[in-house]
Each structure stands twice: as C-alpha cells, then as structure tokens.
N, C-alpha and C positions, 0 to 999 in steps of 0.2 A: 655603481651604476654606470651605464654607458650612454653617450650622447646620441648614438643611433638607436632608433626605436626598436629595430629588429635584430640588434647585435647582442652577442652574449655579454652578460655583465662582467665588469672588470674585477669585481670581488664579490664573494658570497656574503650575504648579510641576512639577518633575521629581523631587520628593522620594520619591514612591511607587516610581518606577522605580529610583532609587538604593537604596531600602530593599530592594526585591526582588532586585536584582543583588548587593547586598553580602552577603546571607546565604548565597549560593552554591548554594542548593538548586535554583533554577530551571535553572541551567546543568547540574547533574547530571541532572535529570529530562529535559532536552532531549537530553543525550548518550545516555541510556538509550533514549529514543524513536528517536533517530537510528540507533542500532545495530540495534534491532528492525526498523525500517523498511527499512534498507539490506539487511540479510540476507534479510528476507522478499521484497523486490523481486527480488533476485538469483535466489533459488530459484523464484519465480513465473515470471520471464521464461525462465530456463533450462528448467524442466520443461515449461511450456506451449508454448514455441516448438518444442522437440524432439518433444513428443507430438503437437502439431498437424501438424507436418511428416510424421511417420510415418503419422498417420491420413489425411492428405490425399493423399500421394504413393505410399505403399507399399500396393499393392493385394493384400492378403492376406486370408485368411478371418478373420472376426471383427472387422474394423475398424469396421463399422457398429454392432456390439454394444458395443464399447468406447466409441465416440463417444456412443452413447445413454447409457452409464453416466456419462460426464462431464456430459452435459446434464442428467441426472437430479439431479446434485448441486446445481444451481441452486435446486431446490425444498426442499432440506434446510435447516432453520433452524440458525443458529449456536449457539443455546442448548443444543442436544442434546449438545454436547461438554463442557459445563461440569462436569457431575458426573464423567464418566470421567477427565477431565484433572485435576480437583481431587483425586482420590484418588491420582494418580500423581506430579504435579509441582507443587510450590509454591515460589514465589520463584525460579523458573527462567525464563530468557528463552525456553527451548524451549516453555513453555506459552503464550507469546504469539506465537511465530513459527509453530509448526506449524499451529494452527487458521487463522491468516491465510492461509497458503500453501494449505492444503487447500480452503478455501472460495473462494479466488480462482481456483483452477485451472479450474473448469467454464467460467466466462465467458471467461477468458483463452484456453483451448484453442479455444473456439468462434470467437473473434476471429481467432486465428492460422489456423485451418482455413479460414475465410472468405477470408482474404487469400491463402493458398497456392493456393486454387482459381484465382486469377487469374495465377499464375506458370506460364508455358508449360512443358509437359512436355518440349518440344523443347530448352529451355534446359538442363534437367537431363540429358537424354540426351546432349547435346553435351559436357557436362562429363565424363560417364562415359566417352564415347568418347575424350576427350583424356587419360584415365587418372586422373581424380579419384575418390577413394573416396567413398562416401556421406557420411561425416562431413565430409570436406574440401569436398564440394559444398555441403553445408548451411552450413558456417561461412563459406566464402569467397564464395559466390554467392547462396544463397537468403536467409540470415539478414540480410545487409546491406540487401536490398530491403524488409525488413519494419520499417524504421526507424520509420515513422509508427505502426505497430501497437505496437511496443515502447514508444515514448514515451507513447502513449495509455494503455496498461496501467500503465506505471510511474507516470505522473502521477495517474491515477485512484486506484490503490491506495495510493500514498504518502500521499495526504490521508486516506484511510480508516484506514490503519494508524496514522498519526501521531495521529489523533483517537480511536483506540479506547479505550473505557472499560470495556466489559463484561468482557473477558478480564483486563485489568489490575486491575480492582476485585475480581475473583474469585480470581486466582492470586497476586497480589503483596501482601505485607504488610510486607516489609522495606523500610525507607526508602531504602536504597542501590540498590534494584532498581526503584523506582517510575518510571513513565513520566510525561510531562508532563501527560497528561489526568488521571492519578491524583494527581499532585502538587498540582494546583490545589485539591484538597480540604483541604490543609494550612492554607489561609487561612480556614477555618471554625473558629472557636474554640469555647469552652465554651458550652453551651446554645444552640448555633446562631448565636452572634454572629459576624459576618463583617466582616473588615477590607476594606471595599469598595475603598478606594484601592489597596491592595496586590493585591487580587484582580484588578481590571481591568488593572492594570499588568502582572501576570503573564500574563493572557490576551492582552494586546496583544503581548507578547514572544513568546508561544508560537505565535501564528498567523502570524508573519512567514515562517517557512520554507514552509508551504503556499501562502501568497500569492505568494512569489517563484517557487516551482515552477510554479504555475498560470499566472502572467502570462508567464513565460519560455518555457513550452512550449505556450501556448494555440494557436498557429498549427498546430503539428504534431498536437495533440490533435484539433482540428477536422477536419483532413485524415484522420486515422486513423479517426475515428468515421464519417465519410461515405464512406470508401473502400468500394467494392463496392455502394453504393446505386444507382449508375447505370453504364451501360456506354456505350462509344463515345467 
C-alpha cells in the first residue's frame, strides 16, 4: 500500500479481494442481484415477445392503439413509481422486479414488432395449414427466428438491472435482501470514511458478470441492433 491516497501501490496484493470474499456479503449481494436479473429478464422476454407477435401478426381492431400505448411508455420516467411502490412493498424482490419489467416492455415490444415485420406471413400461414395452433406456431417457428433480438434485449437489460441502484436504494433496507449495487454502500464507514481497497475490490468482483455477458454476446447484440436497418 501507499501513504498517498492517489499514488500507485508500492506492492501488488490480493489482500483486499480476500477480505471482501471472506466476509461473505458480496456473494449474498450478487446472488440477490442474480435472482432479480434472471426473473426480470424471463418476464421481459416472454411478455414482450408474445405481445410483439400479437401486435405484428394479429390484424384485429385496436392493435395500433395498443402499440401506441406501449410506445408511450418510453416517455414515462421511472421515478414516478417510487412513491406508489414504496407504500406497498418494502424489502420485497417484487418491488425490484415489477418496475424493471414494466419500464423495459415498451422498447422490448418495439424491437420485437420491428423484427416480426420481416417474418413472412406465408411462413405462418403454411404452419397453420399444416395444423399448428397459433401458440405452437409462435413457439416452434417464429420465436426461434428472433434469437438475435432476444439476446440483444437480454444482454442490454441484464446490465441495467444488475447495476440498478434507484429501486434498490428506495425499497430495500434489509441486509439479506440487498443487491450488489446497494451492497457496495456498506464499505462507506462512519463520517463518510471509505475503505477504498475493499471498495474497489468489491466493484471489480461485481462488474465481472456484466463484462462476461457483454463480451460473450457482443456478436449477437450487434446483429440484433442492426437488424431491420437495411433491406436486401
């Protein structure tokens, strides 16, 4: 370590990583974040993919109005849900999952609708003629084609949900329910004193999952974001 706070360390050590991992809190926080992230992503993908399919391929009255309702949600700030949810659910994972799902649906539905527009109607009609129900047609034929869109949405929102601080700081006070973004505050001691070594070690550990997800799925994310930008 070095006496000067902003100087390079005199020697390289893993003591801070060992200290952070030995107390067991960072593992609990990351597990809580993982549960919130996985459940939220499953709900986001399931709801947005099915809603986008219905809005894109089911030509019934009111689809344009419903689609406009979804797109309007992009303009709604997340902060407006803090007070209503604060009155209802405290120290509950639902208070972290439901807002994330609700505010992710508008953009996710738009991305799925944009993709489904490129799926030929003849493909769906052929499946129906062969005896497939609408649900089976979606699960076995249409949804597998949307792999790049699913990966794009999952990777984008997994990072956002993993790093969420607003909802966690508002709704979670129980230590056992804290997520990793909220748990990093534990390294701030009395009178604002910060254990910088442990803090940066905990940050380095906590950013590993988002980095792995991003670099592992980067190729599909790029393809999913550019899909539909050009034709031919």
